[in-house]
N, C-alpha and C positions, 0 to 999 in steps of 0.2 A: 203356423202357416200350413195350409193343406198341401197334399201332394197331387190332388185331383183337379183336372180341368173339367168343368161341367158345361154341357151344351146338348142340343138336340141334333140328331142326324136322321134326316128323312122321316121326321116325326117321332123318333124314339130317343129317350133320355140316355145320355152317355156320361159316364164318369171315367175319364181316361187318365192313366198314370203314364206320363211321357214328358221328356224335356220340352218345356214350353217354346223353345226356339226351333223345334222341328217344324218343317213346312207342312201345311195342310195336305199338299199334293203327295208328299212322301208318306204321310200317315194313311191317306186314302188308298193308295196303290199298294202299300205294304201291309200294315197291321189290319186295316179295315177290309182289305181284299176287294175294294171297289175299283175295278179296272176301267170303268167307262170314262173316267176323267183322265185325259191324256197329258203327257209331258211333251211339249214341242220345244219352244225357245228357252224356257226356264228363266225368262226375263220380264214376263208380263206383257209381251208384245203380240203373240200369235193368237191367244184366246182359246187354245185347245184345252186348257185346264180350267175353263170357266165353271164356277159353281154359284149358287145363290146363298147369300147370307141374310137371315131374317133378324131384324132388330125388334126387341120387345116393344109393344105398343105403348106401355106406360112410360118407357124411356123416351120414346118419340114425343109423347104428349108433354113430358117435362121440358124437353128441348123446345117444343113449339111454344109452350107458355112463356119460356124465357125470351123467345124470339118475337112474341106477340102474334103468333100465327094461330088461327082457330083450330082446336083439336078436331073438330068435325070434318076437317078436310081429309082425314085419314080413314083407313079401311075399317070394316067391322071385324076383320080377322085379327088374331092376337099379334101377329108379326107382319112386318113390312119387309119385302124382299128386294135385294139389290144384287146384280151380278158383279163378281170380283174374280181376280186371278188367284187360284189356289197355290200356284208355284211360288209366289212371293208373300203369301199370307202365312203367319205362324199359328201353331196350335193355341198359343196363349191368347191370341186375338179372337178365338172362338168362344171363350168363356162367357157364359150368360147369353149366348145367341143361338140361332137355329141355322144349321147347315143343310142344304139340299143339293144332292148330286143328280146326275142324269138318271141313276137308278131309282131315285125317289119320286120321279115324275109319274111313272107308270104305276097305276094301282090295278083295278080290274080291267081297265082299258087304257089305250094310249092317251098321253097328254095331247091336247089339241094341237100343239106345235109339232109334236112327233107325227101325229096323224096327217097333218097338212103337208109336211115335208115328204112323207112316204107316198102320199097320194099323187103329188104333182112331180115326183122325180127329182126333188131338190136335195135328197140325201146324197152323201158323198162316200168316200172310201171307208169311213168309220173312224178315222183318226180325228178329223176336225169337226165332223158333224155333231158330236155330243156338245162341244163348246158352243156351236152355233145355236143348237137347241136350247141350251141354258141361257144364252143371251136373250133370245127371243121370248123365252118363258119369263124372264125377268121383266121384259117390256110388257108382256101380256098381263102379268100379275099386277104391275104398277097401274096399267090402264084400268084393269078390273077394280082395283081398290080405290082409285081416285076418281074414276069416271072420265079420265082424260082421253082424248082422241089422238091416235098416232097417225100422223101423215107420213108421206114418203121420206121427208127430211129426217124425222125422228127415227124411222126404221133404218135408214142408211146410217144415221149416227149410232144407233144401237149395234149395228153390224161392223162398224169401223174397226173394232178391236178383235175381230175374227178374220184373220188374213187369208185363209184358204178359200179359193173360189173354183174348185175342181170342175163342178158341173155347170158353172156359170152363175152369175149374180141374179139374173132375172127370176128364175123359179124360187130362189130363197126369199126374195122380196115379195113375190106373189103369195107364198105360204104365210109370210108375216102379215100381209094385208088381210088375208082370210081369217086368221086367228083373232086379230085385233077387232075386226068387224063383228065377229061372233060374240066377243065379250065374255066375261065370267070365267076366264082361265085362272086357275088357282094352282098352288103347289102344296106339297105335303105339309101339314100343320102339326105342331107339337100337341100332345094330349093336353086338353084344357085343365084337367085336374092337377097337372104337375107344374103349371106356370108359376105358381107362387113360390116354388122351390128353386127357380132358375134365375138368379140375379147375379150380376158380376160380383166376384169375390174380391177381397182386398189384396189377395196375392196367393201365389202357390209356388212350390219349388220341387224340382225332381231332377236327379241325374247331374247335379252340379249347376243347373240353370234356375235362377230365381226370377220371378215375374211379378212386379208390383203393379197394382191398379188403384192408385189414389182416386178419391172421389171429389176432392176439393183442391183449390190452388194451394191452400196452406199445407195440406198433406203432401202435395207434389213437391213443394219447396223444401219441406222437412226431409223428404226422401232424397232429394237432390243434394242436400247438404250432408246427409248421412252416408250417401254412396256417390261421391263426386265422380268416380270413374265409370259409373253405370251408363248404359246406352239409353238415351231418351228416344222412345218410339212413338211416333204419331201414326200415320197410315202405313208406313213401311214400304211404300212403292219404289223408293230409291234404295234404302238400306236392305230391303228384302232381296234385291237382285244379287248382291254380294253373298248373302246368306245362302241363296239357292245354288250359287256356284261353288259352295263349300269353301269360301274364302276365310271362314272363321266361325266360331260359335259365339253366342250371346250368353254369357254367364250371369250377368246382372242387368235386368231390363226394368225400366220405369215407363209405363204406358200413360199417355195423356188422353186416351180415348174416352174416359169416363169422368174427367175433371169438369165439373159443372160450369165453372167460369170460362173454361176454354171451349165449351160447346155453345156458348151464347151467341145469338145473332141479334143485333140491335139496329134499328133504323130511326133516324130523326130527320128534321127538315134539311139538314146540311150534309149528312154522311150515312154510310153503312159501316157498322163495326162488326167484324167477324172475330170470334174467339179462335185461337190458333189451331184448335182441334176440329174446326168446321171443315167438312170435305169440300172439294171443288164442285161436286155435284150440288151440294147445298148452296154454295156461293152462286152458282149459275141459276139455280131455281129462285134465289132471292133477288138477284139484280134483274132477272128477266131480260128485257130489251132496253133497260135504262141506259146502259152504255153499249149500243149496238155493235161497235167495233170490238169491244172486249168480249162480248158474247160470242162473236164469230171465232175469236182466238181460243176461248175456252172450249168450244166444241171441237177444236183441233188439238186440244191440250190432252194428249194421251187418248185413251179410249174411254168408253163409259165405265168399263171395269176399273180403270185407273182413277177416274174422277170420283167413283163411288167410295174409294178407299183412301186416296191421297188427300192431304190436308193443306190448307193455305199456309199454316205455320210451318209445317214440315218442309214444304217446297222452298220456302225462304230460308229455313234453318240449315238445310243441307248446303246452302251457298254454292250451288252448282253454277259454273259460268255459262252453261247452256240452257238453264231453266228459263222458260218463257214468262213465268209469273212475275219475277222481279223487275225486268225492264218495263213490262206493261204497267205495273203498279207504280213504279217510279215516275213514269211519264204522266200518270194520273195525279200524282202528288200524294201518294199514300204515306201514312204514318204508322210506325210500329211501336208497340208497347212491350217493354221488357220488365219482367217482375222478378224480384229477389226477396230475401228475408228482410232486407232493410226498406223495402218499398218498391215502387215501380217508377219507371222513367219512359218518356216518349220522345222519339226522334224521327226525323225524315228517313224514309226507307233507304234512300241512296247513301246515308251515312252509316248504315248497318254493315255494309260490305267493306272490308279493309284490304284483303288480298285473297289469293286463291284459297278457298275453303276456310278463310279466316274472317271472323266477324266481330262485332262490337260486344257480343255476349260475354259477360264476366262470370267468374266462377260462381256457381250456385244459381245463376239466372236462367230463366226460360222465356221464350216468346209467349206473351199473354194474348195479344190481339193485334189485328191489322185494321186500320181505318181507311176507308176510301171516301174522299170528299165527293159530294155530288156536284155536277156541273151547273154553272150559272147560265142564264140565258144567252150570254155573249161568248160562251166557250164552246169549242169543238174539240173532240178527242178522237184520235185514230191510232190503232196499233196494227202493224203489218208484220206478218211472219213470212220469211222467205226460206223455203226448204226444198229439198230435192223431190219430196213426195208431199202431197197436200195433207193427208191424214197420217197421224202417228209417226212423225219424223222430227228429228232434232233440227232446230233452226240453224241455218247458216248465218242469218242476220235477223234479229227481231228489233224493230224500231217503233217507239211509242212517242206520240206528239199530243200535247194539249196547247191549244192556241186560243187566246182571248183577243177579240177584235172589237173596236169601237169605230163606227163610221168607216169601215174598210181598212183601218190601221191597226197593226198588231200592238196591243198594250201589255201583253204578257205571254210568255211561251215557256213550255217545258219540253225538253227533248232527251230521250234516253235510248240507249242501244244495249242489246245483249247478244250473246253468242259469238262475240268478236274477240274477247280478251279474258283475262283471269277473273274479272268481276263485271257485273253490269255497270254501266256508267252513264251518268247524266252529263250532257255536253253543254255547259253553261255558256261557253263562248259562241256556240251556234245559236243559242237562244238569244243572246245579245245582238247577234247579227240581224235578227228579224225585228227587234224592238223599234217601234216608232216608224215602221215602214208598211206599205201595202204589200200583201203577199203576192208579189209579181216575180217575173224572171230575174230581175236584178237582186231582189231580196233572197231568192232561192240560191243564186250563184254565190252570194256573200255567205250564206249559211253553209253551203257545201264546202267552201274554202275553209271555214272555221272547223268543220268536221275533219277535213284533211290534216289540219294542223294539230288538233287535240287528240284524235284517235290514232292508236297504233295497233291495227288488227293483226291477228295471228294467221298463220297458214296451216291447214290440216286437210284431211281427206274431203271435208265438206266444201272447201273453197280456199283459194289463195288470199293473202292479205290484200292484194290489189283488187281482186274481185269483191271482197267484203267492203272495202272502202268505196268502190264504185256503187255498190248496191245501197250503202248507207246514204250516200249523196243523192242518188236517184230517188230514194224514198221521200226526200224533201220535195222534189219535183212532183212525185205522185201525190203527196199531201196537197200541193197547190191545186192540181187538177181535181182532186177529190172534193176539196172544200168549195171549189167553183161549181160543183154540181155536174162535172163531166163524168162520163162513164169510164171507170177504170176496171179492167178485167181482173178478178181475183184468181190467182193461179199460183202454183208452186214453180219456182225457178231453180 
């Protein structure tokens, strides 16, 4: 097993000998002496540490082939770039990829984003501006490579993970509009003659930290059996927060990022199936507006930087009681596949969560995939996130509803809530309260009463138990108005 992590930095090959659980931000500002990338929150929230990660085009093509996506949709360039937070990204996760920092954007002249922000006065104190530049550069590179057009919604979504607005939001957006309209914005590319030598390695070890990168599910399960106490790393957007805060080291890591089966996306007439290592950005791109309400939630699901790195399996596997993915998918009727050396098993997602941070996973098992059923013509699905801030905030209550109606009568219902207790919960008594009835005030009142009996919300700084219960009940009333076609303002409460 090698001691070297191999990647490209601003177009130049790097062979770095360092503990693989070192954060990228620590290495950049320390050994690499690249101070343009700043440390703000060290939790993946503020965006000051944003960098671009380029994925090899061949790897993307393989993933696209597995997903049934035409390879021609991607760029002519060798790498496709995405913005991520370097404060919660480890050096091990760079292996076989290309890293671009704000220093790598400027060559003989300013990058178009840098020039636009300088010209219209949208640059700020210098602490958060580099992160904003990197986020917008990622957007520009993606638009240039795919031919996509960025409207104001996409620009605002791109900037949601960069929290500083010292000079005001308007000039930053105007700079983004200008760059996207110009097109052709690119970033530093690795030397083409070295591409053949930069592929993910099977593993590396240095300084007491070992990092495994299995390529197949079989290899992953064998490593899981051999190293039962190892840390299983997906995107690391949750686990990386504790690492960045120096809460402990990762001495033995098994990464799921390159496991082919866990990177697959499949769609058929009845469902979407996502491998556990598929990122939320890829989920969002796949479902498009098929589930409009879920799409809105996912755009509030962390920032672009988080969605580019965080995975659907990792979000479920951490079993966080405040994660928005689980209640949303439980309400939709999602299934989860667990794989072990003896085979795989599939169960409803709501049965996966047993207690606080305790799940149905057995020793040696991993999450293999998550399947989302498609809606039938007589079904409606809504998910509502109630939080103190619209973007980038933890839910006080997240409620998900799938209702099947025939001639105005509810024939089936699924109701799930998250953010309220130790685990996300499906409320079957509330579902039964709607069955066989028209979705009217009386049915809503019966459903709300069932919620009050079955749920026992907690109290914390986000809201009291009484408030949470009231919100959960009121969301059923909101659902009634929503499905009736009445205008319901979407806002944070």
